[in-house]
N, C-alpha and C positions, 0 to 999 in steps of 0.2 A: 479562774480564766473567766473573760468574759464568754457568755453566751453568744452564738451565733445569729444573728438578728433574722429574721422570716424570710426578710428581701432578699438574703444571700443565697438561700437556699431554693428561691424562686427562681432566680438567674440562674444559680446552678444546674437547674433544669432548663432554664429557656436558650441559654448561651448558644451551648452544644447543637440543640435540636434547631436553632435558626442556621447556624452557620453551615451546618450539612444541607440544611433546605436551600439554601441561595445556591448552591453548589448543584443540586439535583440535574440541571438541564444539561450542565458538563459531561456529569457521570452517564445521564441517559445516551449519550454521544460514542459510548464506547464501542458499541456493535457498528457503527458508521465506518465504511471504508475508508472513507478521506481524512479521518482523523487519524488512523492509524498509519497513513504515507504520508501526513504533514507533520507527522509528530517526529521529535529529535531524536528517537532511538536507531533511524535510519544510520545516525552519524555514530552510531556504537556496534551496530548490528551487522554495516559492512566492515569494519577492519576484523572483526570476529570471523567473520567467513573467511576473507583473504587469508587468515592465520589460519585456519582451517585446511585449505587448499592451497598451503605452501606457498601462498604469497607476500610473506610476512617483510620481505625487503621493500613492498610496493605500498604500503598503508599509508606513506605520506605524499604519494602521488597522486595528484589529484584526477589524471586522465584515468589512471588504474581505477580508482574510487568508484569514478563514474560510472566507468564500465560494470564495474560487478554491482551497481546500485540497478544501473539500467535492468540487469541481467535476476537481480534477488526481489528488488523493491519493487521499482516502477519507472519506466523509460520516459520520464519527465525533466523538467529543468530545477527540481530539488534534490540535487546533490550537493553536498557541503562536504569541503574537507574535516579529516580526523585531524583534532587539535590538542589530544593528551596523551601521557606518554603511556608506552606501547604494552606496558604489564597489565593496565588496566582493560584493554581490548582479551587478555586471557578470559577475563568472564564471561563475555558473551560469545565464547567460542562455542558453548552448548545450545546457547540459543541459535546460532546459525543451522544447525540440523531441523529446524521449523520453519514453514515459509512464513514469511514476512508478517502476516496478519496475525497467526496466530504466534509468534514470537512475541508479537505488542502486547497482545493478554496474556501471554506466560511472564513478562518483565513484570508487567501490572500486579500480578500475582506474586511475582520477587518484592515487588516493593511494599504490597500489604504486612508481607513476610517480615521484612526488615523492620516498617513501623511498629508491628508488633512485639518485636523483641526490643525496641528501644524504649517501649513504654515497660515492659518486664524489667527491663536494666534501671530505668528511673522510677520504678516502682516504690523502693524503699525511700526515695528521697520527696516523694510528691503523697507521703499519708497524711497532713494536714488538710492538703487541697482534696485530697479521698473523702478524707471524712465529713464533707460537708453537702457531698451528694450520693446518686446513688454509681456503682459499680462501672458502670459505662461510661461516666461522666468524663473522665480523663483521656481516655482513647478516643474518644466521640470526639473531643476537643481536638485532642493533635490532629486528627483527620482532617477537621472543620479548618484548622490553619491553613489558609490560603496555599501560602507556600508550599505547604508540603502534598495537597491538593493537587496543586498543579505540576508538581514535578511527577506526580504518579499519571498524569493525565498526559504528560507530555512525553512521557516514556525516557525521563531524565534520570541521572543516577547521583543525584544529590544528597539521597536519604542515605548512602552510603557514608556520606562524608559526616550526617547527624550522627550516624552510628558510631563512627568513629571517635567522634569528640565524645560522645557518651561515655564510651570506655576510657578513654584521655581522662573525662570529669573523674569517674570511680577511683582510678589509678594514681593520679596525680599528687597525691596526699601523701602515699605510702612508697610511691617509687617513681620518683620523675623521671629517671633515665628509660624505665620503661613505657611510661606515658609518651614523652619524646618520641621512641620508636615505632608506637601507637599511632600517633601523630602524622608520622612519613607515610603511613597507607593512604592520605588523603592527598597525596602528590599530585594526584588527576585534576585536584581544584586548586594547584599552587599559590595564585594569585589571591586566596581567599585564606592561605594559611601564611604567608608574608607576614600581614601586620601582626598575629598573633606571635610569632617568633621574634619581630623585631621588639615587642614590648615586652617579652621573657628577655630577652638582651639586655633590655633598661632595668629591669627588675632584677637582673641577676641572677635569672635561673639558668644557669649556665650546663645545669646537668639535664634537665631538659632540652634545651637546644641541643646539647652534644647528642642527646637519645635519637631528635628530631635528625640530626645532620648525618649522624652515622646510618639510621634508618632511609632515608632518602640518598643515600649514596648508595645501599643496596639496591632498591626499589629502580634507580636510573639504570645501574649496572645491569640488573634484570631485562630492562627495556632494551638495551644494548646490545644485549647477548640475543634477545627475541630476533631484533632487526636489521642487526648489523650496524656498525659504525657510521656507515655511508646514508643510511635512512635515518639518522639520529641527526647528523648535518643538516639533510635535506629538512627535517621536523625544524631546527631551529630558522632555517631560512624560510619555512609557512608561517612561524609563529611573526617573523619579522614581517614577512608579506600583509600578515593580518593587521597591522599597524599601521598600514597605507592605507585600507579598504576604509572608506566613507563611514564616518562616525554616526551621521543621521540613519544610514539604513541600521542601526541597533539599538537607536536612540530609547524608543517605544520599549526594549524588554530589558533596560538596564536600570534598575532602582536605586543607584549609587548619585552620588556627590558631583561626580563628572557631567552624568546626564541632567539632573536638575540644574546645574551652571550652565551648562548649552543650552537648554530651552528659554533659560533666562536671560541669554545671549552675555554673560561673563566670562570672562576668559580666565587663561589658567592659570595668572597671579592670585587673584581670588582664591580660586579653587584649592590653589598650593597653601595658602594662610590657613585657610578654614582648616584644611584636613590634617595640617602639621598642629594647628590650635587643638583639634580633636585628638591627636594622638599624644599629646603634652598633658591633657587633662585627665587621660585614662593612666599616663605613665604616673602623674603626682597622686592621684588617687589609688592606684593597685598598691604603691608603697608600703601600707600597712595592712593589706589584705592576704589572707590565705593564699596559695594556689589555685583551690577551686576557685575561689572568687577573683582571684585574677584571670583566670580561664574564661569567666562569663562576660567580663567587660572586655576582654581581647576581641572575642566574638562577636560583642556588639560593634566594635570597631571594626571589625573585618566584613561587619553587613553596611559600613556606610563607606569606607575610602578604597576599597581597592578601583583599580582603575578599568578593570573588567568585572561587573559585577551584572549576574543576570537574575531574574524572578525567581525563578526556582533557588538559587544559590542562598536567598533568605529562609531556607529549611532549618539553616543551623541557629536561627534565632529562636526557635522553639526551646533550646535548652536553656539559654537565661532565662528567657520569659516565664518559662513553667516554674523554674525553680524560685524566682522572685515571686511570681503568685503562690507559691506553695509557703515559701518564707513567711508574707504579707497575709495568710491565711492563719498559721502560726503565731503572730504577733498581735492578730486582730486590728489590723492597719488595714481598711477597710478601703481608704484613699489611696493608697498604694496598689492595692488588690486591686480596685476600677482601673486605676491606669493599665496593668498589666492586661487586663480582660480588654481593656478598649485597642490595646497594640494588636491582641489575637484577634478581636473581631473585624476592627479598621481595615485590615488587608482583604476581607470578604467583596469590599468595592470595586474591586478590580476584578471580579467575574464580568463585572458590566460595562465595563471602561478599559479594556485591557491594550488600548491606543496608548494610555498615559500612565505605563506603569512605574516609570521616572518619579512620581510622585511619592513612591512608597518609601521612598528614602528619610521622607517626612516622619512618618511613623517608627522608621527605626532612629531616627534621631530624636523621638520624644522619647521612646524607651531608653536609648542609652544619657540621655539627661536624668530620666527617674533614677536609674541607676546609679550614677553621679551622687545625686542629691542622696538617695538613702544611704549610701557608703557614709557619706559626709556627717548625715544625723547619727548612724550607728555609732561613728569615731568619737562624737561629740556625748552621746549617751555615757558610750564606755570611761569619757575622760571625766563625766560629773560623778559615776561612779566610784573613779578611782579617789577622784577629790574627797568623797563624801567618807570613804575609809581610811 
């Protein structure tokens, strides 16, 4: 095996340090009261509090949410509706015993713990990457990946989805039904899961899809049990009403094709055609891949095409990006490794220009293209070796 060039060792030390460094101004704001009050945690904290106080039937009633947020968070105009299935609110019940600012710090601690668990689960699959630098390199690189850091600062829940996808990745080769059941736990981000499920349907991963369907029915049934059927009907109405909210209010926070096309003045038809094209490319390329490779490819698609996708949702890209980086290092394919490293690093620019997060889809598209190219090349290499034999 070829030795690792000296400049790779140098970059392995420098890149994680730089990524953490550019995010330091945001980390230093943790003690500011305004950060906690303007974070997204209030969206989850309030329904958790309402469940604890016996207001389970009202968690989708905006008037009730606003009243409780005024009481427990701050009497301001920052109230927002709860748009997730009710089962997720159970996670936030313990936090509701704390004052809101303390709950924000505690939730950041939970997110750090989740990130640590993700690293431990991924470590066996990142051995080649870990070997080219110090032990702290990979976990610091994970934390330096801006969508992950952004999730923690904003008090969001996307690291839970990354954890679920990591567990699915570890399980999918041995038991697709159990992997599908695990994926159903991520129904609090159902818009991100749908492209993954659609692709596995095309690939005839029926056991995986069946596990997801069964698990989703269970978690949605739990949600209905928590709130009652009337509240679930209200939830559907709230989701439909959100579709009528001016998209431009959300544009700066959505790094997907929809936001990029809207910013460029392109219509729904070009968006639909390009999205379909990306889906079809992934469907064709994935036919000859194993279940783990398919999952990573599907995650890449889910980081681009969902109609609603926020910057913290891009945390899920960490799974395919870090696995691709490890694979490139193992093969001494430094060009592909550089591409993965650039994707990890490029998102850091949005620490300085958060008003144009929709441009983040360009980085996601670049990585998707690199994944497709790599899989095509791998397929050709296999064909050449088979032909020689």
